[in-house]
OpenMM code with the backbone's topology and positions (N, CA, C; nanometers):
from openmm import Vec3, app, unit

residues = "MET PRO ARG LYS LYS ALA GLU THR THR GLU THR SER ASP VAL ARG GLU ILE PRO THR ILE SER GLU GLU PRO SER GLY LEU GLY SER ILE GLN ILE ASN LEU ALA VAL ILE LYS SER ILE VAL ARG MET ALA ALA LYS GLU VAL ASP GLY VAL ILE ALA VAL GLY ARG GLY GLY ILE VAL ASP ASP VAL SER SER PHE ILE LYS LYS GLU SER GLY SER GLY ILE HIS VAL GLU GLU GLU ASN ASP SER TYR PHE ILE THR VAL ARG LEU ILE LEU ALA PHE GLY TYR GLU LEU ALA LYS THR ALA ASP GLU VAL GLN ARG ALA VAL ARG ASP GLN VAL SER LYS MET THR ASN LYS ASN VAL ALA LYS VAL ASP ILE MET ILE GLU GLY VAL LYS THR PRO ASP ASN THR LYS PRO GLU VAL GLN ASP GLU ASP ILE ASP LEU ALA SER HIS ASN THR ASP".split()
positions = [
    Vec3(0.0852, -0.1173, 0.0000),
    Vec3(0.0000, 0.0000, 0.0000),
    Vec3(0.0897, 0.1235, 0.0000),
    Vec3(0.0645, 0.2182, -0.0878),
    Vec3(0.1504, 0.3373, -0.0925),
    Vec3(0.1315, 0.4228, 0.0304),
    Vec3(0.2374, 0.4865, 0.0722),
    Vec3(0.2328, 0.5753, 0.1878),
    Vec3(0.1999, 0.7155, 0.1422),
    Vec3(0.1355, 0.7886, 0.2274),
    Vec3(0.1045, 0.9284, 0.1965),
    Vec3(0.2249, 1.0149, 0.2241),
    Vec3(0.2415, 1.1154, 0.1446),
    Vec3(0.3504, 1.2101, 0.1627),
    Vec3(0.2977, 1.3338, 0.2326),
    Vec3(0.3783, 1.3887, 0.3173),
    Vec3(0.3404, 1.5116, 0.3859),
    Vec3(0.3455, 1.6269, 0.2879),
    Vec3(0.2561, 1.7228, 0.3066),
    Vec3(0.2640, 1.8438, 0.2257),
    Vec3(0.3893, 1.9183, 0.2675),
    Vec3(0.4639, 1.9657, 0.1714),
    Vec3(0.5903, 2.0299, 0.2036),
    Vec3(0.6001, 2.1638, 0.1337),
    Vec3(0.6889, 2.2447, 0.1857),
    Vec3(0.7233, 2.3693, 0.1188),
    Vec3(0.8537, 2.3442, 0.0447),
    Vec3(0.8972, 2.4391, -0.0316),
    Vec3(1.0177, 2.4209, -0.1109),
    Vec3(1.1413, 2.4003, -0.0251),
    Vec3(1.1431, 2.4548, 0.0954),
    Vec3(1.2633, 2.4483, 0.1778),
    Vec3(1.2677, 2.3276, 0.2702),
    Vec3(1.1563, 2.2546, 0.2855),
    Vec3(1.1570, 2.1418, 0.3785),
    Vec3(1.1799, 2.0105, 0.3049),
    Vec3(1.2204, 1.9110, 0.3817),
    Vec3(1.2407, 1.7781, 0.3255),
    Vec3(1.1072, 1.7060, 0.3177),
    Vec3(1.0963, 1.6172, 0.2211),
    Vec3(0.9778, 1.5340, 0.2110),
    Vec3(0.9923, 1.4224, 0.3134),
    Vec3(0.8885, 1.4033, 0.3950),
    Vec3(0.8934, 1.2954, 0.4916),
    Vec3(0.7644, 1.2158, 0.4818),
    Vec3(0.7723, 1.0894, 0.5156),
    Vec3(0.6569, 1.0032, 0.5067),
    Vec3(0.5792, 1.0079, 0.6375),
    Vec3(0.4480, 1.0079, 0.6243),
    Vec3(0.3614, 1.0056, 0.7412),
    Vec3(0.2912, 0.8708, 0.7422),
    Vec3(0.3084, 0.7931, 0.8477),
    Vec3(0.2416, 0.6630, 0.8508),
    Vec3(0.0907, 0.6800, 0.8654),
    Vec3(0.0171, 0.5905, 0.8042),
    Vec3(-0.1275, 0.5922, 0.8178),
    Vec3(-0.1700, 0.4768, 0.9074),
    Vec3(-0.2852, 0.4874, 0.9636),
    Vec3(-0.3347, 0.3859, 1.0559),
    Vec3(-0.3573, 0.2537, 0.9837),
    Vec3(-0.4055, 0.2587, 0.8598),
    Vec3(-0.4451, 0.1373, 0.7914),
    Vec3(-0.3326, 0.0688, 0.7149),
    Vec3(-0.2142, 0.1246, 0.7149),
    Vec3(-0.1076, 0.0628, 0.6364),
    Vec3(-0.0436, -0.0541, 0.7105),
    Vec3(0.0311, -0.1327, 0.6377),
    Vec3(0.1021, -0.2461, 0.6954),
    Vec3(0.1928, -0.1953, 0.8071),
    Vec3(0.2020, -0.2703, 0.9165),
    Vec3(0.2878, -0.2244, 1.0257),
    Vec3(0.4343, -0.2148, 0.9820),
    Vec3(0.5003, -0.1126, 1.0326),
    Vec3(0.6421, -0.0969, 1.0027),
    Vec3(0.7198, -0.1864, 1.0966),
    Vec3(0.8485, -0.1753, 1.0953),
    Vec3(0.9314, -0.2534, 1.1852),
    Vec3(0.9119, -0.2147, 1.3305),
    Vec3(0.8440, -0.1037, 1.3556),
    Vec3(0.8228, -0.0567, 1.4929),
    Vec3(0.7036, -0.1237, 1.5605),
    Vec3(0.6087, -0.1739, 1.4862),
    Vec3(0.4888, -0.2339, 1.5429),
    Vec3(0.3638, -0.1786, 1.4777),
    Vec3(0.2500, -0.2268, 1.5206),
    Vec3(0.1234, -0.1846, 1.4602),
    Vec3(0.0611, -0.0702, 1.5408),
    Vec3(-0.0340, -0.0034, 1.4780),
    Vec3(-0.1086, 0.1042, 1.5421),
    Vec3(-0.2551, 0.0653, 1.5395),
    Vec3(-0.3179, 0.0637, 1.6560),
    Vec3(-0.4598, 0.0304, 1.6658),
    Vec3(-0.5300, 0.1404, 1.7437),
    Vec3(-0.6549, 0.1657, 1.7069),
    Vec3(-0.7340, 0.2681, 1.7756),
    Vec3(-0.8530, 0.2001, 1.8417),
    Vec3(-0.8664, 0.2161, 1.9716),
    Vec3(-0.9784, 0.1622, 2.0459),
    Vec3(-1.1049, 0.2363, 2.0025),
    Vec3(-1.2164, 0.1643, 1.9907),
    Vec3(-1.3408, 0.2283, 1.9482),
    Vec3(-1.3883, 0.3347, 2.0471),
    Vec3(-1.3460, 0.3265, 2.1737),
    Vec3(-1.3800, 0.4306, 2.2710),
    Vec3(-1.3171, 0.5642, 2.2308),
    Vec3(-1.2026, 0.5599, 2.1673),
    Vec3(-1.1372, 0.6822, 2.1184),
    Vec3(-1.2205, 0.7425, 2.0056),
    Vec3(-1.2705, 0.6573, 1.9165),
    Vec3(-1.3546, 0.7052, 1.8065),
    Vec3(-1.4808, 0.7690, 1.8634),
    Vec3(-1.5384, 0.7075, 1.9666),
    Vec3(-1.6575, 0.7643, 2.0302),
    Vec3(-1.6276, 0.9017, 2.0896),
    Vec3(-1.5116, 0.9175, 2.1482),
    Vec3(-1.4733, 1.0482, 2.2042),
    Vec3(-1.4609, 1.1534, 2.0945),
    Vec3(-1.4019, 1.1155, 1.9828),
    Vec3(-1.3890, 1.2078, 1.8688),
    Vec3(-1.5277, 1.2476, 1.8189),
    Vec3(-1.6165, 1.1487, 1.8072),
    Vec3(-1.7532, 1.1744, 1.7604),
    Vec3(-1.8237, 1.2711, 1.8549),
    Vec3(-1.8131, 1.2464, 1.9860),
    Vec3(-1.8790, 1.3311, 2.0859),
    Vec3(-1.8285, 1.4755, 2.0751),
    Vec3(-1.6977, 1.4929, 2.0673),
    Vec3(-1.6413, 1.6285, 2.0608),
    Vec3(-1.6809, 1.6992, 1.9321),
    Vec3(-1.6783, 1.6279, 1.8202),
    Vec3(-1.7152, 1.6883, 1.6917),
    Vec3(-1.8618, 1.7292, 1.6917),
    Vec3(-1.9484, 1.6449, 1.7463),
    Vec3(-2.0914, 1.6755, 1.7487),
    Vec3(-2.1201, 1.7951, 1.8382),
    Vec3(-2.0548, 1.8031, 1.9525),
    Vec3(-2.0807, 1.9123, 2.0466),
    Vec3(-2.0335, 2.0475, 1.9934),
    Vec3(-1.9444, 2.0481, 1.8961),
    Vec3(-1.8974, 2.1745, 1.8387),
    Vec3(-1.9988, 2.2376, 1.7438),
    Vec3(-2.0998, 2.1620, 1.7028),
    Vec3(-2.1995, 2.2132, 1.6090),
    Vec3(-2.3030, 2.2957, 1.6851),
    Vec3(-2.3317, 2.4165, 1.6342),
    Vec3(-2.4338, 2.5017, 1.6952),
    Vec3(-2.5683, 2.4301, 1.6915),
    Vec3(-2.6365, 2.4327, 1.8039),
    Vec3(-2.7679, 2.3709, 1.8118),
    Vec3(-2.7668, 2.2359, 1.8815),
    Vec3(-2.6487, 2.1815, 1.9079),
    Vec3(-2.6396, 2.0540, 1.9790),
    Vec3(-2.6263, 2.0837, 2.1277),
    Vec3(-2.7217, 2.0344, 2.2050),
    Vec3(-2.7175, 2.0525, 2.3498),
    Vec3(-2.6433, 1.9371, 2.4150),
    Vec3(-2.6737, 1.8142, 2.3704),
    Vec3(-2.6110, 1.6975, 2.4322),
    Vec3(-2.6023, 1.5839, 2.3328),
    Vec3(-2.5065, 1.4966, 2.3562),
    Vec3(-2.4935, 1.3725, 2.2803),
    Vec3(-2.5413, 1.2628, 2.3735),
    Vec3(-2.6347, 1.1838, 2.3278),
    Vec3(-2.6976, 1.0844, 2.4136),
    Vec3(-2.8327, 1.1360, 2.4552),
    Vec3(-2.8826, 1.0873, 2.5654),
    Vec3(-3.0145, 1.1302, 2.6109),
    Vec3(-3.0089, 1.2617, 2.6851),
    Vec3(-2.8894, 1.3038, 2.7223),
    Vec3(-2.8731, 1.4332, 2.7878),
    Vec3(-2.9153, 1.4302, 2.9329),
    Vec3(-2.8803, 1.5344, 3.0028),
    Vec3(-2.9194, 1.5469, 3.1422),
    Vec3(-2.8138, 1.4938, 3.2365),
    Vec3(-2.8275, 1.5302, 3.3619),
    Vec3(-2.7267, 1.4947, 3.4614),
    Vec3(-2.7270, 1.3455, 3.4914),
    Vec3(-2.8426, 1.2792, 3.4826),
    Vec3(-2.8492, 1.1361, 3.5114),
    Vec3(-2.7626, 1.0588, 3.4127),
    Vec3(-2.7716, 1.0934, 3.2840),
    Vec3(-2.6895, 1.0247, 3.1850),
    Vec3(-2.5425, 1.0551, 3.2049),
    Vec3(-2.5094, 1.1799, 3.2415),
    Vec3(-2.3697, 1.2149, 3.2640),
    Vec3(-2.3122, 1.1354, 3.3803),
    Vec3(-2.3903, 1.1228, 3.4889),
    Vec3(-2.3448, 1.0479, 3.6064),
    Vec3(-2.3321, 0.8997, 3.5724),
    Vec3(-2.4321, 0.8439, 3.5023),
    Vec3(-2.4261, 0.7009, 3.4717),
    Vec3(-2.3117, 0.6694, 3.3768),
    Vec3(-2.2842, 0.7582, 3.2819),
    Vec3(-2.1720, 0.7321, 3.1917),
    Vec3(-2.0400, 0.7448, 3.2656),
    Vec3(-2.0348, 0.8332, 3.3674),
    Vec3(-1.9144, 0.8462, 3.4478),
    Vec3(-1.8921, 0.7201, 3.5310),
    Vec3(-2.0008, 0.6707, 3.5922),
    Vec3(-1.9902, 0.5507, 3.6750),
    Vec3(-1.9496, 0.4309, 3.5905),
    Vec3(-2.0073, 0.4182, 3.4721),
    Vec3(-1.9749, 0.3065, 3.3839),
    Vec3(-1.8400, 0.3246, 3.3159),
    Vec3(-1.7832, 0.4440, 3.3287),
    Vec3(-1.6600, 0.4799, 3.2578),
    Vec3(-1.6773, 0.4576, 3.1083),
    Vec3(-1.7916, 0.4996, 3.0604),
    Vec3(-1.8278, 0.4814, 2.9207),
    Vec3(-1.8388, 0.6183, 2.8563),
    Vec3(-1.7333, 0.6613, 2.7879),
    Vec3(-1.7327, 0.7956, 2.7318),
    Vec3(-1.8206, 0.8075, 2.6087),
    Vec3(-1.8682, 0.6972, 2.5544),
    Vec3(-1.9422, 0.7033, 2.4297),
    Vec3(-2.0913, 0.6852, 2.4437),
    Vec3(-2.1513, 0.7144, 2.5580),
    Vec3(-2.2948, 0.7001, 2.5766),
    Vec3(-2.3677, 0.7792, 2.4686),
    Vec3(-2.4606, 0.7123, 2.4008),
    Vec3(-2.5333, 0.7776, 2.2926),
    Vec3(-2.4640, 0.7679, 2.1588),
    Vec3(-2.3531, 0.6964, 2.1540),
    Vec3(-2.2764, 0.6805, 2.0304),
    Vec3(-2.2480, 0.5325, 2.0102),
    Vec3(-2.2743, 0.4848, 1.8900),
    Vec3(-2.2432, 0.3462, 1.8567),
    Vec3(-2.1501, 0.3469, 1.7351),
    Vec3(-2.0393, 0.2758, 1.7457),
    Vec3(-1.9417, 0.2705, 1.6365),
    Vec3(-1.9134, 0.1252, 1.6024),
    Vec3(-1.9210, 0.0941, 1.4751),
    Vec3(-1.8802, -0.0373, 1.4249),
    Vec3(-1.7733, -0.0155, 1.3195),
    Vec3(-1.6816, -0.1091, 1.3138),
    Vec3(-1.5770, -0.1041, 1.2119),
    Vec3(-1.5924, -0.2270, 1.1249),
    Vec3(-1.6021, -0.2036, 0.9938),
    Vec3(-1.6191, -0.3129, 0.8997),
    Vec3(-1.5498, -0.2763, 0.7690),
    Vec3(-1.4701, -0.3682, 0.7162),
    Vec3(-1.3987, -0.3460, 0.5895),
    Vec3(-1.3213, -0.2151, 0.5900),
    Vec3(-1.2526, -0.1873, 0.6987),
    Vec3(-1.1681, -0.0688, 0.7120),
    Vec3(-1.2458, 0.0626, 0.7032),
    Vec3(-1.3748, 0.0579, 0.7393),
    Vec3(-1.4597, 0.1773, 0.7428),
    Vec3(-1.5377, 0.1787, 0.8734),
    Vec3(-1.5761, 0.2996, 0.9158),
    Vec3(-1.6559, 0.3146, 1.0361),
    Vec3(-1.8019, 0.3385, 0.9993),
    Vec3(-1.8917, 0.2769, 1.0760),
    Vec3(-2.0348, 0.2988, 1.0684),
    Vec3(-2.0749, 0.3536, 1.2052),
    Vec3(-2.1269, 0.4762, 1.2075),
    Vec3(-2.1472, 0.5480, 1.3328),
    Vec3(-2.2942, 0.5877, 1.3480),
    Vec3(-2.3468, 0.5702, 1.4699),
    Vec3(-2.4799, 0.6198, 1.5047),
    Vec3(-2.4640, 0.7140, 1.6228),
    Vec3(-2.5239, 0.8322, 1.6115),
    Vec3(-2.5129, 0.9342, 1.7159),
    Vec3(-2.6538, 0.9749, 1.7587),
    Vec3(-2.6787, 0.9721, 1.8889),
    Vec3(-2.8062, 1.0172, 1.9448),
    Vec3(-2.7859, 1.1583, 1.9995),
    Vec3(-2.8768, 1.2499, 1.9624),
    Vec3(-2.8584, 1.3906, 1.9964),
    Vec3(-2.9798, 1.4519, 2.0651),
    Vec3(-2.9523, 1.5487, 2.1497),
    Vec3(-3.0525, 1.6415, 2.2013),
    Vec3(-3.0182, 1.7753, 2.1370),
    Vec3(-3.1143, 1.8322, 2.0648),
    Vec3(-3.0894, 1.9569, 1.9931),
    Vec3(-3.1615, 2.0724, 2.0603),
    Vec3(-3.1146, 2.1910, 2.0326),
    Vec3(-3.1710, 2.3127, 2.0914),
    Vec3(-3.2994, 2.3513, 2.0191),
    Vec3(-3.3961, 2.3944, 2.0975),
    Vec3(-3.5215, 2.4449, 2.0436),
    Vec3(-3.4933, 2.5671, 1.9565),
    Vec3(-3.5579, 2.5726, 1.8407),
    Vec3(-3.5436, 2.6875, 1.7520),
    Vec3(-3.4481, 2.6648, 1.6362),
    Vec3(-3.3707, 2.5591, 1.6416),
    Vec3(-3.2788, 2.5280, 1.5316),
    Vec3(-3.3485, 2.4356, 1.4322),
    Vec3(-3.3087, 2.4445, 1.3054),
    Vec3(-3.3616, 2.3534, 1.2043),
    Vec3(-3.3014, 2.2157, 1.2303),
    Vec3(-3.3859, 2.1195, 1.2623),
    Vec3(-3.3384, 1.9871, 1.3016),
    Vec3(-3.2594, 1.9191, 1.1905),
    Vec3(-3.3142, 1.9173, 1.0698),
    Vec3(-3.2472, 1.8494, 0.9590),
    Vec3(-3.1130, 1.9153, 0.9261),
    Vec3(-3.1105, 2.0477, 0.9267),
    Vec3(-2.9871, 2.1203, 0.8957),
    Vec3(-2.8806, 2.0946, 1.0027),
    Vec3(-2.9209, 2.0972, 1.1296),
    Vec3(-2.8271, 2.0729, 1.2387),
    Vec3(-2.7746, 1.9293, 1.2328),
    Vec3(-2.8647, 1.8335, 1.2074),
    Vec3(-2.8237, 1.6933, 1.1966),
    Vec3(-2.7260, 1.6739, 1.0808),
    Vec3(-2.7510, 1.7415, 0.9692),
    Vec3(-2.6606, 1.7335, 0.8540),
    Vec3(-2.5227, 1.7893, 0.8890),
    Vec3(-2.5199, 1.9002, 0.9625),
    Vec3(-2.3919, 1.9588, 1.0041),
    Vec3(-2.3164, 1.8643, 1.0979),
    Vec3(-2.3899, 1.7956, 1.1854),
    Vec3(-2.3258, 1.6981, 1.2750),
    Vec3(-2.2685, 1.5830, 1.1931),
    Vec3(-2.3445, 1.5326, 1.0961),
    Vec3(-2.2948, 1.4239, 1.0113),
    Vec3(-2.1634, 1.4626, 0.9438),
    Vec3(-2.1606, 1.5812, 0.8883),
    Vec3(-2.0400, 1.6269, 0.8188),
    Vec3(-1.9231, 1.6473, 0.9160),
    Vec3(-1.9509, 1.7066, 1.0311),
    Vec3(-1.8447, 1.7319, 1.1294),
    Vec3(-1.7864, 1.6010, 1.1803),
    Vec3(-1.8720, 1.5043, 1.2105),
    Vec3(-1.8261, 1.3736, 1.2593),
    Vec3(-1.7453, 1.3032, 1.1521),
    Vec3(-1.7993, 1.2976, 1.0303),
    Vec3(-1.7283, 1.2310, 0.9206),
    Vec3(-1.5906, 1.2936, 0.8978),
    Vec3(-1.5868, 1.4259, 0.8891),
    Vec3(-1.4609, 1.4943, 0.8602),
    Vec3(-1.3584, 1.4739, 0.9722),
    Vec3(-1.4014, 1.4871, 1.0971),
    Vec3(-1.3083, 1.4774, 1.2093),
    Vec3(-1.2558, 1.3345, 1.2283),
    Vec3(-1.3444, 1.2353, 1.2185),
    Vec3(-1.3004, 1.0964, 1.2343),
    Vec3(-1.2079, 1.0572, 1.1192),
    Vec3(-1.2442, 1.0942, 0.9975),
    Vec3(-1.1589, 1.0626, 0.8815),
    Vec3(-1.0218, 1.1282, 0.8940),
    Vec3(-1.0227, 1.2546, 0.9339),
    Vec3(-0.8977, 1.3307, 0.9465),
    Vec3(-0.8063, 1.2712, 1.0539),
    Vec3(-0.8644, 1.2348, 1.1678),
    Vec3(-0.7823, 1.1897, 1.2795),
    Vec3(-0.7390, 1.0437, 1.2690),
    Vec3(-0.8166, 0.9615, 1.1971),
    Vec3(-0.7840, 0.8188, 1.1895),
    Vec3(-0.7336, 0.7751, 1.0536),
    Vec3(-0.7546, 0.8574, 0.9543),
    Vec3(-0.7204, 0.8258, 0.8160),
    Vec3(-0.7950, 0.7017, 0.7671),
    Vec3(-0.9163, 0.6823, 0.8218),
    Vec3(-1.0039, 0.5747, 0.7771),
    Vec3(-1.1326, 0.6345, 0.7238),
    Vec3(-1.1965, 0.5595, 0.6352),
    Vec3(-1.3214, 0.6028, 0.5753),
    Vec3(-1.4355, 0.5931, 0.6770),
    Vec3(-1.5232, 0.6919, 0.6752),
    Vec3(-1.6465, 0.6857, 0.7516),
    Vec3(-1.7566, 0.6596, 0.6496),
    Vec3(-1.8065, 0.5369, 0.6485),
    Vec3(-1.9034, 0.4967, 0.5478),
    Vec3(-2.0411, 0.5563, 0.5733),
    Vec3(-2.0761, 0.5723, 0.7030),
    Vec3(-2.2112, 0.6158, 0.7337),
    Vec3(-2.2158, 0.6804, 0.8717),
    Vec3(-2.2896, 0.7914, 0.8824),
    Vec3(-2.3162, 0.8553, 1.0118),
    Vec3(-2.4669, 0.8732, 1.0223),
    Vec3(-2.5301, 0.7882, 1.1034),
    Vec3(-2.6738, 0.7988, 1.1268),
    Vec3(-2.6977, 0.8874, 1.2482),
    Vec3(-2.7961, 0.9755, 1.2377),
    Vec3(-2.8310, 1.0650, 1.3475),
    Vec3(-2.9703, 1.0285, 1.3977),
    Vec3(-2.9808, 1.0123, 1.5285),
    Vec3(-3.1096, 0.9885, 1.5941),
    Vec3(-3.1347, 1.1097, 1.6842),
    Vec3(-3.2362, 1.1883, 1.6520),
    Vec3(-3.2691, 1.3035, 1.7359),
    Vec3(-3.3596, 1.2530, 1.8476),
    Vec3(-3.3067, 1.2556, 1.9685),
    Vec3(-3.3755, 1.2012, 2.0854),
    Vec3(-3.4654, 1.3031, 2.1537),
    Vec3(-3.4395, 1.4305, 2.1298),
    Vec3(-3.5219, 1.5312, 2.1944),
    Vec3(-3.4796, 1.6711, 2.1570),
    Vec3(-3.5620, 1.7659, 2.1996),
    Vec3(-3.5361, 1.9080, 2.1771),
    Vec3(-3.5555, 1.9764, 2.3116),
    Vec3(-3.4602, 2.0593, 2.3492),
    Vec3(-3.4669, 2.1300, 2.4770),
    Vec3(-3.4309, 2.2758, 2.4572),
    Vec3(-3.4736, 2.3559, 2.5523),
    Vec3(-3.4320, 2.4946, 2.5565),
    Vec3(-3.2980, 2.4987, 2.6277),
    Vec3(-3.1992, 2.5649, 2.5707),
    Vec3(-3.0694, 2.5730, 2.6395),
    Vec3(-3.0848, 2.6362, 2.7775),
    Vec3(-3.0078, 2.5877, 2.8755),
    Vec3(-3.0170, 2.6359, 3.0136),
    Vec3(-2.9860, 2.7840, 3.0275),
    Vec3(-2.9009, 2.8366, 2.9415),
    Vec3(-2.8591, 2.9758, 2.9564),
    Vec3(-2.9582, 3.0752, 2.8968),
    Vec3(-3.0771, 3.0328, 2.8601),
    Vec3(-3.1744, 3.1256, 2.8024),
    Vec3(-3.2831, 3.1637, 2.9018),
    Vec3(-3.2586, 3.1440, 3.0311),
    Vec3(-3.3557, 3.1848, 3.1322),
    Vec3(-3.3672, 3.3366, 3.1294),
    Vec3(-3.4891, 3.3876, 3.1423),
    Vec3(-3.5039, 3.5335, 3.1377),
    Vec3(-3.4321, 3.5996, 3.2541),
    Vec3(-3.3645, 3.7071, 3.2242),
    Vec3(-3.2943, 3.7826, 3.3272),
    Vec3(-3.3775, 3.9043, 3.3642),
    Vec3(-3.3677, 3.9458, 3.4888),
    Vec3(-3.4395, 4.0646, 3.5340),
    Vec3(-3.3584, 4.1868, 3.4929),
    Vec3(-3.4222, 4.2747, 3.4212),
    Vec3(-3.3580, 4.3978, 3.3772),
    Vec3(-3.3886, 4.5077, 3.4782),
    Vec3(-3.2999, 4.6041, 3.4922),
    Vec3(-3.3207, 4.7158, 3.5849),
    Vec3(-3.4505, 4.7891, 3.5554),
    Vec3(-3.4842, 4.8063, 3.4266),
    Vec3(-3.6039, 4.8809, 3.3926),
    Vec3(-3.7308, 4.7998, 3.4199),
    Vec3(-3.7186, 4.6691, 3.4444),
    Vec3(-3.8346, 4.5863, 3.4767),
    Vec3(-3.8782, 4.6036, 3.6216),
    Vec3(-3.7943, 4.6587, 3.7057),
    Vec3(-3.8246, 4.6745, 3.8475),
    Vec3(-3.8781, 4.8151, 3.8710),
    Vec3(-3.9945, 4.8231, 3.9335),
    Vec3(-4.0525, 4.9522, 3.9663),
    Vec3(-3.9898, 4.9968, 4.0982),
    Vec3(-3.8905, 5.0833, 4.0892),
    Vec3(-3.8184, 5.1262, 4.2088),
    Vec3(-3.9062, 5.1995, 4.3078),
    Vec3(-4.0098, 5.2675, 4.2611),
    Vec3(-4.0978, 5.3418, 4.3525),
    Vec3(-4.1749, 5.2470, 4.4427),
    Vec3(-4.2079, 5.1272, 4.3941),
    Vec3(-4.2863, 5.0332, 4.4745),
    Vec3(-4.1983, 4.9507, 4.5673),
    Vec3(-4.0677, 4.9574, 4.5522),
    Vec3(-3.9741, 4.8818, 4.6377),
    Vec3(-3.9105, 4.9780, 4.7360),
    Vec3(-3.9771, 4.9991, 4.8477),
    Vec3(-3.9269, 5.0889, 4.9491),
    Vec3(-3.8374, 5.0090, 5.0426),
    Vec3(-3.7130, 5.0509, 5.0592),
    Vec3(-3.6171, 4.9780, 5.1419),
    Vec3(-3.6062, 5.0326, 5.2822),
    Vec3(-3.6972, 5.1254, 5.3225),
    Vec3(-3.6917, 5.1844, 5.4571),
    Vec3(-3.7375, 5.0875, 5.5624),
] * unit.nanometer
topology = app.Topology()
chain = topology.addChain("A")
for resn in residues:
    res = topology.addResidue(resn, chain)
    for name in ("N", "CA", "C"):
        topology.addAtom(name, app.Element.getBySymbol(name[0]), res)
C-alpha cells in the first residue's frame, strides 16, 4: 500500500507520514480503540451550533456514563472493511432547524473521524432524541423591569 507524503514547502524535506491502515512498520502496529472514536464523535458533534447533548442528555446520563466509565454514551461505532459505521443520538436546541443541524453533525463527525484516523467513515446515522431549551436562556431581570418606587427599602 503506498504511503502518503506530507505536504511540504520548497525548503523542507519530504517525509513520510504513517497511516493507521497501512502495513505495520518494523516498529509495530497502530490500533485505535473504538472508545477513542466515540470520544472524537462526541467532541465533533458538540462543536456544532444547536447541539445541546450527545446521548439522552441530562445529569443522570452524565453520572451514569461516568460511573460506567463509558465515554461514548449515545454513540455506537462499528468497524467493517476498514470503514466506520457510526450512530449518534442527539438532544438539539429548540429553535434550530433539526435536519440542517443533523446534517452539520454528520459532516463534522465524518470529517473529524476521517482526518484523525485516516479511515473512511461509510455512514453517520443521526437519531434526534429530543429538543430542549438551552439552560442559559432563562429570562434575566432587567433594571427597567423593576418599579423602584414600589420597592421601598426603609
